[in-house]
N, C-alpha and C positions, 0 to 999 in steps of 0.2 A: 341433498347437501349443497353448500356453496363451494363448489369445487375450486373456483379461481382464488378465493380467499385462503383456502387451505394450501393449495399448491404454491401460491406466492409466499406463504410462510416458510416453505421448504426451498425457496429460491428458484422456483419454476415460473418464469414470468411470461414466456411466449405462449402462443396458442398451442393447444394440445388435443389429442384424441383420448377419450376416457372410455375404458371398457371394464365392466365388472367381471372379475375372474371367478368369484365364488359366491354362493349363498350360504356359507358355512353357519353353523349354529353358534360359533364362538366369535370369530372376528370376520368382518366384511373386508374384502380385498379388491382393489382396483388396479388396472394397469394404466399408467399415464405415459403417453408417447408424444413428446413435444415435436413441433414442426421441424426444428433444427436437428432432430435425431436423438438417439438414446432413449431409454425407457426407464421407468421407475415403478416400484410397487408402493402404492399408498394403501394403508391399512387402518381401519377403525378398530381400536382395542375395546373389547367388551369388559368394561370395568365392574360389571356384576360378577364376573368370573375372576378377573385379574384386578384385585383391589388396589394394587400398587403398580401401576403401569410403568412408572419411571424405574422401579426396581427391576422389572422385566427387561427393560432396555439396558440398564447398567450391567445386569448379568450377561446379556448378549455381548456387550462390548468387551467385558472381561474374557469371556470364552473365545470370542473372535480373535482378540489379540494374542491370547495364549496359543491357539491353534495355528495362527499365521507364523509364529516363531518356529513351529514344528515343520511347517511346509507341507503338511499333509492335505488339509482341506482349505478351500477358499470359500468361506461363507460370504453370502451377499453383504455388501457394505451398508452400514447405516448411513442414511442421508440426514444429517442434523438440520434442525430448523435454523433460520437465519440468525436467531439470537443465540445459537450454540446449544440449545436444549435438544434432548433426544426425543422429545414428544412435543406435540402442539395441541392445545385445547381450544376448540371452537364450539361455541354454543353448548357447552358442557359435554362435548364428545371429544375423546382423546384420539389423536391420530399419530401415526409414525410413518416413516418413509425409508425404503431400501432401494438399492440398485436392483434393476431387473436383469436376471441372467438369461441372455438369449440362447436359443437352440438347445433348450432343455425341456424335460417333461417329467411328470410324476404320475405313475400308473395308479389306478384305484385298487387293484388287486394283484397279487402275485400269481403269475401264470404258469410257473414251472419251478422245480427245485433249484436249478442253477440260479435263477433270479432271487429266490428266497435266501440262498447262500450268500449272494452278493449283499443283500440288504442287511442280513445279520452280521456279516463281516464288517460292513460300514459302521453300524451302530456300535459294534464292539471296538472298532478302531477309534471311534469318537471318544468313548470313555477311557480307552487305553492312553490316548494322547492327552487326556485331561487328568491322568492319574497323579501327576505331580503338581496339580493346581490345588492350593490350600482350599478345602471346602468351606472354610470359614469366610472366605472372600465373597461367596455367593449368598444372596438373599434366599430365604425360603419363600418361594412364590405361592405355593399352595400347601399350607400346613395340613398335615394328616392325609395327603393325597393317596399315598400307598401304605397307609398305616392300617393294617388289618384289625388291630384292636379297636381303633377309633371307628372304623366302618361297622364293626359288629355292634358297638354301643349305639351307633345311629340306627341300626336295624332293630335292636331291642326297644329303643325309644319309639320307633314307628309301630312296632307290634302293640305296645301299650296304648297308643293313641289312635290306632286304625278304627275305621267305622266297621260295624259288625259284618256287613255284606262283603267287604274286601277281606276281612279276616277269614270268613268262611271260604271264599274263593281261593285264598292263598294258603289254606291250612296245610296242604301236602308239601308245599315248598318251604313253609316255615319249619316244618318237621325236618326237611332235608337240611336246612340251614343249621339247625341245632345238632344234627347228626354228624356234622363235619367240624365240630369244635376243636378237634385235634389240630387243625390248622391255626387256630387262635393260640393254642398252647405253644405250637412250634414258633409262631411269630413272636410271642412274648419272650421265648427263650433266646432267639437270635438277636432281638432288639436290645437285650441286656448284655449280650456277650460281644462287646465292642472290639475286642482283640481278634476274635475268630471271625466276626462278621462286621468289618469296618464299613464306614460310609464311603461310597464311590460317587463321583459326579456322573449322573445318569440323565438320559434324555427324557424319560418318563412318558413318551408318547410314540413308541416305536412301531410304526406301521409303514407300509411301502409308500403311502401317499405323502409321507414326510421325507422322501428321498428324491433328489434331483438326479435324473439320468441324462446323459448327453444324447441329444437327438440323433436318431438313426443307429444307435448302438445300445449295447447292454452295459456300458461303462457308467459308473456312478460319478457324479460331479461332487455332490456334498449332501449331508443331511440338512434339513431345514426345519422351521417351526420349533425354535428352541425355547418357547415360552415356559414350558414346564420343566426345563433343565434345572436340576437342583440336587443337593446331596440325597442319597438314598441307599437302600440295602440291595445286595447283589441280585435279588430275584426279579427286580422291576422290569428291566429292559428285555431280558431274555424271555421272561414270562409274558410280557406284552406281545412279543413276536410269535410265541407259541399260540397264544389266544387268537391272534389276528390272521396268521398264515397257515397254521397246521390243520385246522378243520377244513372240510370241503364246503361247508355252508357258513353264511354270515350269522351274526347274532340275531338278525331280524327274521330268519327263516323259521317257520312254524312247523314244518314237517320234520320234527327232530328225530324221527325213526330212521331218517336217511343220513343223519349226521355221523361222520366218521373222523378219526384222526388219521391224516395222511402220513404214513410212516416215512416216506421219502422226504416229505417237506419237513417233518419234525427233525429228522437226522441232519438235513441240510442246514436248517436254522442252528442247530446245536453245533455242528462242525464249523459253520461260518463264524458264529459268535466266539467260540472258544479259540479259533484260529487267531483272533485278535486279542482276546482277553485272558488266555490261559495263564500268562505270567503275572497277572494282576489280581488273581483270585487266591484266597487262602485255601489251605487243604480242606477245611470244613466247607467252604463255599463250593469248591470243586465237587466234593462228595455229594453235596445237596442240590446240585444244579437242576436236577429233574423235579425238584419241589417247585421250581419257579412258575411253570405254567399252571400248576394246580392252585397255587396261592392266588395268582392274578385272576384266574377264572372264577374261583370261589369268591374273591372280593367283588368281582363284577356281578356275579349272581346276587350277592347281598345288596349291591347298590341298586340293581334293577328292582329287586323285591322290595327294598326299602322305599323306593320312589312309588311303586304301586300302592303300598300300604299308606303312603303319605298323599295319595290321590293325585299322583303325577305332577309334582311341582318342579322337577328338575329336568328330566330328559324330554325332548320333543317326542310326541307320539302321534301316530296317524289313525289310531283307533283305540277305544277305551281299555282294552285288555292287553295292549302291546307290551307294557313293562312286565306284566305277569308272564307273557309268552317269551319275552327275552330272558327272564329269570329261568324259565323251564328249559330253554335252549342251553343256557350256561350250566345249569345243574346236570343236564345230560352230557355236555362236553366234559364236565368235571368227572363224572362217572367213567367216561371213556378214557380220560387221561390217567385216572387212578389205575384202571385195568391195564392200559398200555405200558405205563412206566414200571409196573410189577415185573414185566418180562424183558426189560431193557438189559442188554449186556454190553460189555466193552467193545464188542465188534461193531464196526461202523456199518450202517445200512446204506449210507450215501457215500459215494466215492468220487463225485464230480468236483469241478473247480480245484 
């Protein structure tokens, strides 16, 4: 990239050090450190995923201003381009710039239930503080992102178009997908019951890697990566955290017989999230809260299976059968969650924090 042309567009004229921070599959991120001090995050926006990058930035600014009035979170400030725009396009690539928050870090995985509680509480607080923000002010960045009905239709289309070899290899998982259609019926019910299941402003990518912790502590600074923040149904964020933090193994693990739901993590996530969100959920949402993880895990199983049937056009893979293996992992996790949530009681398993 022509770094100097891009940085100058954001008002950074002096010499600087450039360091790549990630090789993410979505957005590429760099740390810019000018000689005179201070640091910035320069990020390339993947416009194949985010078709309206300006809408992403406008959403961020609306959320940032709303939260700053509450005094709870200090989100990294947007650094606008010299012309006042929130993005800058160079050679058909879209860039944005933020202040860099020093002395912070983002873990890759949750190491203990206390940490999981903190993460869940943070994402719950994020939505709670946005509860009085009119959801109509926010653009829908990813239409159908957590729409289970839409994801199932994508799956059915893939089944019809799949090559015979992949259909044969995926037969068992296709049968599993159809066997859990009760989740589709449940989703259709709640999507149409807008009074009992209203829209909330949700992060939609709730994992510990999207939390900034203060260096040398377990204290949270703020959530980050708000690109997917948009109106959604109650299950999305809590379900995301159950999927990403409650299992002992990641979605890429193939030894699924070793997969378990960690009860202490599940309870910590639930307690942490409800600690912040309990006043903002309806009676019906509260009663259904343990459906969240199952819906999200089922949805992700469908998405991996759909991509496998489509010959791996969406998710990055390291070997030919990986999307099928990921689907197997998620269907196993779904089975475990169904079994686990049958036996949940009102009694807390976790009593920390």
